[in-house]
C-alpha positions as CSV (number, residue, x, y, z in Angstrom):
1,X,128.7,156.4,25.9
2,X,125.7,158.6,25.3
3,X,124.1,157.6,28.6
4,X,127.3,157.8,30.6
5,X,128.2,161.3,29.5
6,X,125.1,162.6,31.3
7,X,126.5,161.3,34.6
8,X,129.8,163.1,34.2
9,X,130.2,166.5,35.9
10,X,130.3,168.6,32.7
11,X,129.7,168.0,29.0
12,X,129.5,170.4,26.0
13,X,126.3,172.1,24.9
14,X,126.6,170.7,21.3
15,X,125.9,167.2,22.7
16,X,122.4,168.4,23.8
17,X,120.9,168.5,20.4
18,X,122.0,164.9,19.6
19,X,120.4,163.6,22.8
20,X,117.3,165.7,22.4
21,X,116.6,164.4,18.9
22,X,117.1,160.8,19.8
23,X,114.0,158.5,19.6
24,X,115.4,155.4,21.2
25,X,114.5,155.6,24.9
26,X,118.0,154.5,25.9
27,X,119.3,157.8,24.5
28,X,116.8,160.4,25.7
29,X,118.1,161.2,29.2
30,X,119.3,164.7,28.3
31,X,116.0,165.8,26.6
32,X,114.2,165.9,29.9
33,X,117.1,166.1,32.3
34,X,117.5,169.6,31.2
35,X,115.3,172.6,31.9
36,X,113.9,172.6,28.3
37,X,110.4,174.1,28.2
38,X,108.0,171.2,28.3
39,X,105.3,169.7,30.5
40,X,107.5,168.4,33.3
41,X,109.6,171.6,33.7
42,X,107.5,172.6,36.7
43,X,108.8,169.6,38.6
44,X,112.2,170.4,40.2
45,X,113.1,166.7,40.5
46,X,113.2,166.4,36.7
47,X,115.6,169.3,36.2
48,X,118.7,167.2,36.7
49,X,121.2,169.1,34.5
50,X,121.4,172.9,34.0
51,X,123.2,175.0,31.3
52,X,126.1,177.1,32.6
53,X,127.3,180.5,31.3
54,X,130.2,178.7,29.5
55,X,127.8,176.7,27.3
56,X,128.3,173.5,29.2
57,X,125.7,171.5,31.1
58,X,126.3,170.5,34.7
59,X,124.5,168.1,37.0
60,X,122.4,170.2,39.4
61,X,123.3,168.1,42.5
62,X,125.9,165.4,43.2
63,X,123.0,163.2,44.3
64,X,121.8,163.0,40.7
65,X,125.1,161.3,39.6
66,X,124.8,158.9,42.5
67,X,121.2,158.0,41.4
68,X,122.3,157.5,37.9
69,X,125.1,155.1,38.8
70,X,122.6,153.1,40.9
71,X,120.3,152.7,37.9
72,X,122.6,152.5,34.9
73,X,122.4,149.4,32.9
74,X,118.7,148.8,33.7
75,X,117.2,145.7,32.0
76,X,113.4,145.6,31.9
77,X,112.0,142.2,32.3
78,X,108.4,141.0,32.3
79,X,106.8,141.8,35.6
80,X,105.6,138.7,37.5
81,X,102.5,138.6,39.8
82,X,102.2,136.0,42.5
83,X,99.1,134.0,42.4
84,X,97.7,133.4,45.9
85,X,94.9,130.9,46.6
86,X,92.1,132.0,48.9
87,X,88.8,130.5,49.8
88,X,85.8,131.6,47.7
89,X,83.3,133.7,49.6
90,X,85.9,135.5,51.7
91,X,85.6,139.2,52.3
92,X,86.6,141.2,49.2
93,X,89.4,143.8,49.3
94,X,88.5,147.4,49.9
95,X,89.6,149.7,47.2
96,X,92.6,151.8,48.3
97,X,93.0,149.9,51.6
98,X,94.1,146.4,50.4
99,X,92.6,143.2,51.7
100,X,90.6,143.0,54.9
101,X,89.4,140.3,57.2
102,X,90.0,136.7,56.1
103,X,91.3,137.8,52.7
104,X,94.2,139.5,54.4
105,X,95.6,136.2,55.6
106,X,95.4,134.6,52.2
107,X,96.6,131.2,51.4
108,X,99.4,129.4,49.7
109,X,101.2,130.8,46.6
110,X,100.5,128.7,43.5
111,X,103.1,130.3,41.3
112,X,103.5,133.5,39.2
113,X,101.9,134.9,36.1
114,X,103.0,137.7,33.8
115,X,101.5,141.1,34.7
116,X,100.0,141.8,31.3
117,X,97.8,138.7,31.5
118,X,96.6,139.6,35.0
119,X,95.8,143.2,33.9
120,X,93.3,141.8,31.5
121,X,91.3,140.0,34.1
122,X,88.2,141.3,35.8
123,X,86.9,140.0,39.2
124,X,85.0,136.9,38.4
125,X,87.0,135.9,35.4
126,X,88.3,132.3,35.3
127,X,91.5,130.9,34.0
128,X,93.6,127.7,34.0
129,X,96.7,127.6,36.2
130,X,98.6,125.1,38.2
131,X,96.4,122.3,37.1
132,X,93.2,124.0,38.3
133,X,90.5,126.3,37.1
134,X,90.7,129.5,39.2
135,X,88.5,132.5,39.7
136,X,90.2,135.9,39.8
137,X,89.2,137.8,43.0
138,X,91.4,140.9,43.2
139,X,94.9,142.3,42.5
140,X,96.6,143.5,45.7
141,X,100.0,145.1,45.3
142,X,102.0,142.3,43.6
143,X,99.7,139.4,44.3
144,X,96.6,138.1,42.5
145,X,94.0,136.6,44.8
146,X,92.2,133.6,43.3
147,X,89.8,130.9,44.4
148,X,88.9,127.5,43.0
149,X,86.0,127.6,40.5
150,X,84.3,125.7,37.7
151,X,84.0,127.0,34.2
152,X,83.5,125.6,30.7
153,X,85.4,128.4,29.1
154,X,88.4,129.6,31.2
155,X,91.0,131.9,29.9
156,X,94.5,130.7,29.1
157,X,97.6,132.3,30.5
158,X,100.2,133.3,27.9
159,X,103.9,134.0,28.4
160,X,106.5,136.1,26.6
161,X,108.2,133.0,25.2
162,X,105.1,132.2,23.3
163,X,104.8,135.6,21.6
164,X,107.5,135.2,19.0
165,X,105.9,135.1,15.5
166,X,106.6,133.1,12.4
167,X,109.1,134.8,10.2
168,X,107.8,136.4,7.0
169,X,109.9,133.9,5.0
170,X,108.6,130.8,6.8
171,X,105.0,132.1,6.6
172,X,105.3,132.6,2.8
173,X,106.7,129.1,2.4
174,X,103.9,127.5,4.4
175,X,101.3,129.4,2.3
176,X,103.0,128.2,-0.9
177,X,103.3,124.6,0.3
178,X,99.7,124.0,1.3
179,X,98.3,125.7,-1.8
180,X,100.2,123.4,-4.1
181,X,98.7,119.9,-4.1
182,X,101.7,118.5,-6.1
183,X,103.9,119.4,-3.1
184,X,101.7,117.4,-0.7
185,X,103.4,114.2,-1.8
186,X,106.4,115.1,0.5
187,X,104.1,115.5,3.5
188,X,103.1,112.8,6.0
189,X,100.1,110.8,5.1
190,X,97.9,112.2,7.9
191,X,98.7,115.8,6.7
192,X,97.8,114.9,3.1
193,X,94.5,113.5,4.3
194,X,93.8,116.5,6.4
195,X,94.5,119.0,3.5
196,X,92.4,116.8,1.2
197,X,89.4,116.9,3.4
198,X,89.9,120.7,3.8
199,X,89.9,121.1,0.1
200,X,86.6,119.1,-0.3
201,X,84.9,120.6,2.7
202,X,85.9,124.2,2.3
203,X,89.0,125.5,0.4
204,X,92.8,125.6,0.8
205,X,93.9,129.3,0.8
206,X,96.1,130.5,-2.0
207,X,99.2,132.5,-1.3
208,X,97.7,135.9,-2.2
209,X,94.3,135.5,-0.7
210,X,92.6,135.5,2.8
211,X,90.3,132.6,3.5
212,X,87.5,133.5,5.9
213,X,85.3,130.6,7.2
214,X,82.1,131.0,9.2
215,X,80.2,128.2,10.9
216,X,78.0,127.6,14.0
217,X,79.1,125.4,16.9
218,X,77.2,124.8,20.1
219,X,75.4,128.0,20.9
220,X,77.9,130.3,19.3
221,X,78.9,131.5,15.8
222,X,82.5,131.5,14.6
223,X,84.5,133.5,12.1
224,X,87.9,132.0,11.4
225,X,90.5,133.6,9.0
226,X,94.0,132.4,8.0
227,X,96.5,135.3,7.5
228,X,99.6,133.2,8.3
229,X,101.3,136.2,9.8
230,X,102.3,135.0,13.3
231,X,100.7,135.3,16.7
232,X,101.5,138.9,17.5
233,X,99.9,140.3,14.3
234,X,96.9,137.9,14.7
235,X,96.3,139.1,18.3
236,X,96.3,142.7,17.2
237,X,94.0,141.9,14.3
238,X,91.7,140.1,16.7
239,X,91.5,143.1,19.0
240,X,90.6,145.4,16.1
241,X,88.1,143.0,14.5
242,X,86.2,142.5,17.7
243,X,85.7,146.3,17.9
244,X,84.4,146.4,14.4
245,X,82.1,143.4,14.9
246,X,80.8,145.0,18.0
247,X,79.8,148.1,16.0
248,X,78.2,145.8,13.5
249,X,76.0,144.4,16.3
250,X,77.3,140.9,16.0
251,X,78.1,140.7,19.7
252,X,81.6,139.1,19.7
253,X,82.5,137.3,22.9
254,X,86.2,136.8,22.4
255,X,89.0,135.7,20.1
256,X,92.0,133.4,20.0
257,X,95.0,133.3,17.7
258,X,97.8,131.0,16.8
259,X,100.7,131.3,14.3
260,X,98.6,130.9,11.2
261,X,94.9,131.5,12.1
262,X,92.5,133.7,14.1
263,X,89.1,132.7,15.4
264,X,86.5,135.1,16.7
265,X,83.3,133.8,18.3
266,X,80.1,135.6,19.3
267,X,76.3,135.5,19.5
268,X,75.6,137.1,16.2
269,X,75.7,135.2,12.9
270,X,78.4,136.7,10.6
271,X,77.4,134.3,7.7
272,X,73.9,135.6,7.8
273,X,75.1,139.2,8.0
274,X,77.5,138.7,5.0
275,X,74.8,136.9,3.0
276,X,72.3,139.8,3.4
277,X,74.8,142.6,2.9
278,X,74.8,143.7,6.5
279,X,78.5,142.9,6.9
280,X,81.2,143.6,4.2
281,X,84.4,141.6,4.6
282,X,86.2,144.1,2.4
283,X,85.3,146.8,5.0
284,X,85.9,144.6,7.9
285,X,89.5,143.9,6.8
286,X,90.2,147.4,5.5
287,X,93.6,149.0,6.2
288,X,91.9,151.9,7.9
289,X,91.5,149.8,11.0
290,X,95.2,150.7,11.7
291,X,94.1,154.4,12.1
292,X,91.3,155.5,14.4
293,X,90.4,151.9,15.6
294,X,94.0,151.3,16.6
295,X,94.4,154.6,18.3
296,X,91.1,154.2,20.2
297,X,92.1,150.7,21.3
298,X,95.5,151.8,22.5
299,X,93.9,154.6,24.4
300,X,91.6,152.2,26.2
301,X,94.1,149.4,26.9
302,X,96.8,149.1,29.5
303,X,99.4,148.1,26.8
304,X,100.6,151.7,26.2
305,X,101.0,152.4,29.9
306,X,103.0,149.3,30.3
307,X,105.2,150.1,27.4
308,X,105.7,153.7,28.6
309,X,106.7,152.4,32.0
310,X,109.5,150.3,30.4
311,X,110.7,153.3,28.3
312,X,110.6,155.5,31.4
313,X,112.7,153.1,33.5
314,X,115.3,152.6,30.7
315,X,115.5,156.3,30.1
316,X,115.9,157.1,33.8
317,X,112.7,159.2,34.1
318,X,111.6,156.9,36.9
319,X,114.4,155.4,39.1
320,X,113.9,152.0,40.5
321,X,116.8,152.0,43.0
322,X,117.8,154.6,45.6
323,X,120.2,154.5,48.5
324,X,118.9,152.0,51.1
325,X,115.7,151.3,49.2
326,X,114.3,149.9,46.0
327,X,110.8,150.5,44.6
328,X,108.6,147.5,43.9
329,X,106.8,147.2,40.6
330,X,103.5,148.5,41.9
331,X,105.2,151.7,43.0
332,X,106.9,152.0,39.6
333,X,103.5,151.5,37.9
334,X,101.8,154.2,39.9
335,X,104.6,156.7,39.3
336,X,104.8,156.0,35.5
337,X,101.0,156.0,35.1
338,X,100.7,159.4,36.6
339,X,103.5,160.8,34.3
340,X,101.9,159.1,31.3
341,X,98.5,160.6,32.0
342,X,100.0,164.1,32.4
343,X,102.0,163.8,29.2
344,X,99.1,162.5,27.2
345,X,96.9,165.3,28.4
346,X,99.4,168.2,28.0
347,X,102.1,167.1,25.5
348,X,101.0,164.2,23.3
349,X,104.1,164.5,21.1
350,X,106.6,164.0,24.0
351,X,109.6,162.0,23.0
352,X,108.9,159.2,25.5
353,X,105.4,158.8,24.3
354,X,106.7,158.6,20.7
355,X,109.2,156.0,21.9
356,X,106.5,154.0,23.6
357,X,104.3,154.0,20.5
358,X,107.2,152.9,18.4
359,X,108.1,150.1,20.8
360,X,104.5,148.9,21.0
361,X,104.1,149.0,17.2
362,X,107.2,147.0,16.5
363,X,107.7,144.7,19.5
364,X,104.1,144.0,20.8
365,X,101.7,144.6,17.9
366,X,103.6,143.8,14.7
367,X,101.8,146.8,13.0
368,X,104.0,146.8,10.0
369,X,103.5,143.2,9.2
370,X,99.7,143.5,9.8
371,X,99.5,146.5,7.5
372,X,101.4,144.7,4.8
373,X,99.0,141.7,5.1
374,X,95.9,144.0,4.9
375,X,97.3,145.6,1.8
376,X,98.1,142.2,0.2
377,X,94.6,140.7,0.6
378,X,92.7,143.8,-0.6
379,X,90.3,142.4,-3.2
380,X,91.3,138.8,-2.5
381,X,89.1,137.8,0.4
382,X,87.3,134.5,0.0
383,X,84.4,133.6,2.2
384,X,83.2,130.0,2.9
385,X,80.0,129.6,4.8
386,X,80.2,126.1,6.5
387,X,77.7,124.1,8.5
388,X,80.5,122.9,10.9
389,X,84.1,123.4,11.8
390,X,86.7,122.7,9.0
391,X,89.9,120.7,9.4
392,X,92.1,123.8,9.0
393,X,90.2,125.5,11.9
394,X,90.7,122.6,14.4
395,X,94.1,123.7,15.8
396,X,93.1,127.3,16.5
397,X,89.8,126.1,18.0
398,X,91.7,123.9,20.4
399,X,93.6,127.0,21.6
400,X,90.3,128.0,23.4
401,X,90.7,127.0,27.0
402,X,93.9,125.0,26.4
403,X,96.9,124.9,28.7
404,X,99.2,122.1,29.9
405,X,97.1,120.8,32.8
406,X,98.5,118.1,35.1
407,X,96.3,115.3,36.4
408,X,94.8,112.2,34.8
409,X,91.2,113.5,34.9
410,X,92.0,116.9,33.3
411,X,94.1,115.3,30.6
412,X,91.2,112.9,29.8
413,X,88.8,115.8,29.5
414,X,91.1,117.7,27.1
415,X,91.7,114.5,25.1
416,X,87.9,113.9,24.7
417,X,87.3,117.5,23.7
418,X,90.0,117.3,21.1
419,X,88.8,114.0,19.7
420,X,85.2,115.4,19.4
421,X,86.4,118.5,17.6
422,X,88.5,116.5,15.2
423,X,85.8,114.0,14.5
424,X,83.4,116.8,13.7
425,X,85.8,118.4,11.3
426,X,86.7,115.1,9.5
427,X,83.1,113.8,8.9
C-alpha cells in the first residue's frame, strides 16, 4: 500500500512524513520523489511528485506513473556474470572501449558466476571453475574473459546458497558438545578419536573462550581461530583481521572461513610475534575493529556499492524497465555507482545510504553476531603454538582451493592433498 499510493494521482500531505521517516528501502519512494531539499534536488528527473496548494502531492508527469507500474514489485536477485573462455596471450581489452582484436571474438561460454565473486578478481588471478583452473583476464560488460592456467592456490567461487550461517542456538550446542568429553560417547568412533587427538595435540575450546592456533606449513604461517559463529561472521572477521595483521607487518596473504573456523595465512610468523610481545591477541580481537576498521574496509570494498544498488532498485531511484527497453546490469551498476558517489560525498546521512549500511550489516556481514562474539571472548582468548596443523584445523584448511571438480585426475589430486593433510594432523 505504501508504495502504491505514490503512483496514484493525488495523496494527502500527512502521508509524506511517514514515508520520509521510513528506513526500509521498500518504503522510501516519497522521501526523494518529492522536491525536499537534499543533494539530488538539482536533478529534475528525481522530482517525481510535487506539493500542490491544497496540501496534496501530485505526480509531476503521467509518464512517472507509467514508469512506476513497469517497475513495481521488483525482486533483486544475485547478478550473474557469464564466463567466456579465450586463449591466453590474446590482445587485452582496452579500457573504456571493450575488447579488441582476437579477444573480441572470444570463445565458448563455460557457465555463470555471481558478480560479487568476479568483482574481487584482478587480472591474473586464478580460480577453479567448470572442472578447470582458469586465469581471469578482464570483465567486459556482463562477461568475464578467462583463459586456461596452472596454479597451486586458485581461488574458490562461492555462491549465495553457501552463505547462510549456523544459527546461534546450533552454534552454542556444538560448542557445548565438543567441550564435554562425557558427551563424546554418543558420537561416532572416528569423531571421538579426532577430538581425542585434538585434546592431546592442542586443546578443545570451551564454550566461553576463543581458541587460537598458530603453526607453520610449507612456506607459510597460519593463524586459525574457532569462533563457531557461521560463515558470514567469519568472513567479516577475516577481512578485518587481515587489515590488522597487515598493520602489524605480518604480511597476510589471504584467509578462508567455514561455519566454525577461520584460517589466515601469510609470510610473517604470528607465533613469534605473540611470544615476543609484538602482537597482542587481546588487541587483535578487540571490539573496536567494528569501528574505524570496518568503516575503512567498507569504503574500500565494492560491497557497499552493490548493496546500495539493490536498495536503489527496490526503492525506485534507478528504474530497470522503460517502454520498449530494459537496462542491463552493467548499465544499472554505472548509474547507481554515480549516485552512490555523489551521496557519499555530499550527503552521507541520506536515507538510502543508511538503508544500504543496515542491509549490509544484517544480511551480508552479520555485524551484530560478530560484535556479540568479540564481547563474549574478551579476556578468554587461549593461544596454542603448534609445530603442525591440528585435527580441528583440517576442515577449514581443506577449504583453501577446494571446489567440486569433475574429472578423475582432478579428484585424485584433491584426494591426495586431503589425505596428506589429515595424516599430518593425526600423527
